[in-house]
FIKOL-288452 format. One record per residue (C-alpha): residue number from 0; residue in three letters; x, y, z. Coordinates in steps of 0.02 Angstrom, whole numbers. Layout:
N
<site n="NUM" res="ALA" X="X" Y="Y" Z="Z"/>
...
END
This chain:
100
<site n="0" res="MET" X="-875" Y="425" Z="-33"/>
<site n="1" res="TYR" X="-838" Y="293" Z="95"/>
<site n="2" res="LEU" X="-768" Y="346" Z="262"/>
<site n="3" res="LEU" X="-684" Y="231" Z="385"/>
<site n="4" res="LEU" X="-697" Y="261" Z="571"/>
<site n="5" res="PRO" X="-625" Y="169" Z="721"/>
<site n="6" res="MET" X="-770" Y="162" Z="846"/>
<site n="7" res="ASP" X="-800" Y="106" Z="1027"/>
<site n="8" res="SER" X="-969" Y="25" Z="991"/>
<site n="9" res="GLU" X="-1085" Y="-36" Z="850"/>
<site n="10" res="ASP" X="-1228" Y="69" Z="921"/>
<site n="11" res="VAL" X="-1241" Y="208" Z="790"/>
<site n="12" res="GLN" X="-1323" Y="329" Z="913"/>
<site n="13" res="GLU" X="-1203" Y="302" Z="1056"/>
<site n="14" res="ALA" X="-1034" Y="257" Z="964"/>
<site n="15" res="LYS" X="-892" Y="377" Z="984"/>
<site n="16" res="LEU" X="-733" Y="393" Z="879"/>
<site n="17" res="THR" X="-585" Y="315" Z="969"/>
<site n="18" res="SER" X="-403" Y="279" Z="934"/>
<site n="19" res="VAL" X="-352" Y="146" Z="813"/>
<site n="20" res="MET" X="-279" Y="41" Z="959"/>
<site n="21" res="ASP" X="-438" Y="56" Z="1059"/>
<site n="22" res="ALA" X="-563" Y="17" Z="916"/>
<site n="23" res="LYS" X="-689" Y="-112" Z="962"/>
<site n="24" res="ILE" X="-771" Y="-103" Z="789"/>
<site n="25" res="TRP" X="-736" Y="-15" Z="626"/>
<site n="26" res="ALA" X="-881" Y="83" Z="543"/>
<site n="27" res="GLN" X="-885" Y="120" Z="358"/>
<site n="28" res="LEU" X="-1000" Y="259" Z="311"/>
<site n="29" res="LEU" X="-1061" Y="291" Z="132"/>
<site n="30" res="VAL" X="-1090" Y="479" Z="113"/>
<site n="31" res="GLN" X="-1179" Y="537" Z="-42"/>
<site n="32" res="GLU" X="-1251" Y="707" Z="-78"/>
<site n="33" res="GLY" X="-1227" Y="764" Z="98"/>
<site n="34" res="GLU" X="-1311" Y="617" Z="182"/>
<site n="35" res="VAL" X="-1258" Y="454" Z="262"/>
<site n="36" res="VAL" X="-1334" Y="324" Z="147"/>
<site n="37" res="GLU" X="-1264" Y="166" Z="229"/>
<site n="38" res="ILE" X="-1165" Y="113" Z="381"/>
<site n="39" res="ASN" X="-1075" Y="-50" Z="390"/>
<site n="40" res="HIS" X="-973" Y="-130" Z="530"/>
<site n="41" res="ALA" X="-826" Y="-247" Z="535"/>
<site n="42" res="ASN" X="-698" Y="-309" Z="662"/>
<site n="43" res="GLU" X="-551" Y="-262" Z="551"/>
<site n="44" res="PHE" X="-527" Y="-104" Z="449"/>
<site n="45" res="ASP" X="-486" Y="-201" Z="292"/>
<site n="46" res="ALA" X="-635" Y="-319" Z="300"/>
<site n="47" res="PHE" X="-758" Y="-216" Z="201"/>
<site n="48" res="ASP" X="-814" Y="-260" Z="26"/>
<site n="49" res="ASN" X="-800" Y="-79" Z="-32"/>
<site n="50" res="PHE" X="-644" Y="26" Z="-38"/>
<site n="51" res="SER" X="-637" Y="162" Z="96"/>
<site n="52" res="GLU" X="-575" Y="327" Z="24"/>
<site n="53" res="ALA" X="-533" Y="413" Z="190"/>
<site n="54" res="VAL" X="-499" Y="360" Z="367"/>
<site n="55" res="ILE" X="-548" Y="475" Z="513"/>
<site n="56" res="LEU" X="-423" Y="476" Z="653"/>
<site n="57" res="ILE" X="-437" Y="545" Z="830"/>
<site n="58" res="ASN" X="-276" Y="647" Z="832"/>
<site n="59" res="ASP" X="-116" Y="683" Z="738"/>
<site n="60" res="PHE" X="-17" Y="547" Z="835"/>
<site n="61" res="GLU" X="-108" Y="399" Z="756"/>
<site n="62" res="ASN" X="-6" Y="297" Z="631"/>
<site n="63" res="PRO" X="-81" Y="325" Z="460"/>
<site n="64" res="MET" X="33" Y="206" Z="363"/>
<site n="65" res="PRO" X="-77" Y="50" Z="368"/>
<site n="66" res="PHE" X="-218" Y="156" Z="288"/>
<site n="67" res="MET" X="-106" Y="247" Z="166"/>
<site n="68" res="GLU" X="-51" Y="76" Z="100"/>
<site n="69" res="TYR" X="-232" Y="53" Z="49"/>
<site n="70" res="ASN" X="-230" Y="228" Z="-31"/>
<site n="71" res="MET" X="-346" Y="301" Z="104"/>
<site n="72" res="MET" X="-333" Y="481" Z="144"/>
<site n="73" res="PRO" X="-300" Y="511" Z="331"/>
<site n="74" res="LEU" X="-409" Y="650" Z="405"/>
<site n="75" res="VAL" X="-413" Y="704" Z="587"/>
<site n="76" res="ALA" X="-565" Y="744" Z="692"/>
<site n="77" res="HIS" X="-488" Y="842" Z="835"/>
<site n="78" res="THR" X="-651" Y="876" Z="927"/>
<site n="79" res="GLN" X="-787" Y="780" Z="837"/>
<site n="80" res="ARG" X="-829" Y="612" Z="912"/>
<site n="81" res="SER" X="-1004" Y="560" Z="858"/>
<site n="82" res="ILE" X="-1044" Y="496" Z="685"/>
<site n="83" res="ASP" X="-1160" Y="644" Z="653"/>
<site n="84" res="ASP" X="-1031" Y="770" Z="705"/>
<site n="85" res="ILE" X="-896" Y="684" Z="602"/>
<site n="86" res="VAL" X="-1006" Y="681" Z="445"/>
<site n="87" res="GLU" X="-1055" Y="864" Z="470"/>
<site n="88" res="ALA" X="-869" Y="913" Z="488"/>
<site n="89" res="TYR" X="-827" Y="813" Z="335"/>
<site n="90" res="LEU" X="-960" Y="894" Z="230"/>
<site n="91" res="PHE" X="-906" Y="1068" Z="290"/>
<site n="92" res="ARG" X="-723" Y="1028" Z="264"/>
<site n="93" res="GLU" X="-684" Y="1047" Z="450"/>
<site n="94" res="LEU" X="-582" Y="888" Z="462"/>
<site n="95" res="HIS" X="-395" Y="914" Z="453"/>
<site n="96" res="ASP" X="-252" Y="835" Z="360"/>
<site n="97" res="MET" X="-129" Y="752" Z="478"/>
<site n="98" res="ALA" X="10" Y="866" Z="546"/>
<site n="99" res="VAL" X="179" Y="814" Z="485"/>
END
């Protein structure tokens, strides 16, 4: 599954999840069998060759509509900020659907 994340840096070890408006770079993670297989970066969320199935947002106040138009499922990482923490939360189903 491809996950899309708005990040504050391309540095995989130091990058933190940020709001869509503050995103300096977009990361697309390919997660297969519980592991990150591939990480790609782009300046725009829709610039990737592969379709992202879910977008990870920082809170419930983000606008999910641009992503939903691409049929991405919006998930919220309320406390997770690093790529490792977000992937772990995704695998253990600790990311939340957006509050309506």
